[in-house]
Residue, then its C-alpha position, 0 to 999 in steps of 0.5 A: m365094905a365096897d358098898m359103904g364107900q359107894t354109899e359115902n360117895r353118893r351121899p354128897h350127890l344127894f345133898e347137892a340134889f336137895d340144895k338144887l331143889a331148895a334153890v328152885r324156890q327163892e324169894t328175892p327181896r323187893e328192893e333187889a328185884l326192883a333195882r334190876m329194872p330200868e328206872k321207868d319200869r321200876e317207877n311204874l311198878v311201884r306206883i301201881t302196886q302202892a294202890f293194892t293195899p288200900v284197895m284190898q283194905e277197903r274191900h276187907l280182903r287179904g292177899a299179895l302181889v308177887l313178881v315172878g318170871g323173866a323180870l327177875t331172871k332175864p335182862f331188860p327190855r322185856k315184853d312184859i313184867d309178870v305179877r301174880m295177884i293172890i287173893d286170900t279166899g281160902e277157897i279150893p276148886e271143890d268149893l265151887g265145883d271145879e277149877y274153871s268156876l273158881a278161876l272165873k270167880k277169882y278172875q272177876t275179883t282180880k279184874s275188879i281190884l285191878g280196875d280200882m287200882a288203875k283208877r288211883v294211878q294216873r296215866v295207867v290203863v288196863k289194856e287187855a283182859v283174857g279170862p280163864q280158859v279150859l283145855h279143849d281136849h279136857p274141859n275139866q282142866l284149865e289151860h289158862e287162869g286168866t290175865l290182865i295187862v296194864e300199860a303206862e306210857g313209856a314203860t314195859p306192860i305189866e301182866f297181872m295173872n289170876t291165881l287159883s291159890g287159896n292163900v299166899q302161903e299155898f302160893v309160895s309153897n307151890q312156887t318154883g323159881e325166883f319170886s318177890f313180894l311187891a305188896t301185901a294186904 
């Protein structure tokens, strides 16, 4: 009988653990996420992300821009605003031989899409680009998927991060922490 009591006492802790796990991945509504930002950053992010859907449609691609990181969880000012660009290719690393090859292919596409987006938005420039990198000790493992930094005068830089996920659903299922969809195509 003592075992039953212990089991019953442990049960709430199990449910608490599941609740905590569920809270790890949390989608924040777009308007709520944008409302957390200073006005200049919010306006800049909206201007840039509005160019995403038409560029993707012209290329007959599907995907999403997802706000992640400290812009959702920490106060401003921030060094940058993290946005994941997901390009829905359905490809997995094995399709191209390894993660680096897939990361490089997706990075080139991300860079091209972002360049087209920047052309549509006045006073925005792609300032920095860092391609995918492998670990020195393990050349078959990625250290970095690649990133592009966009700047607009007077606003926090936006870091567009390359993403290996084959589609939006895969990205969301693997996401930990808060995230918010900014644009979809």
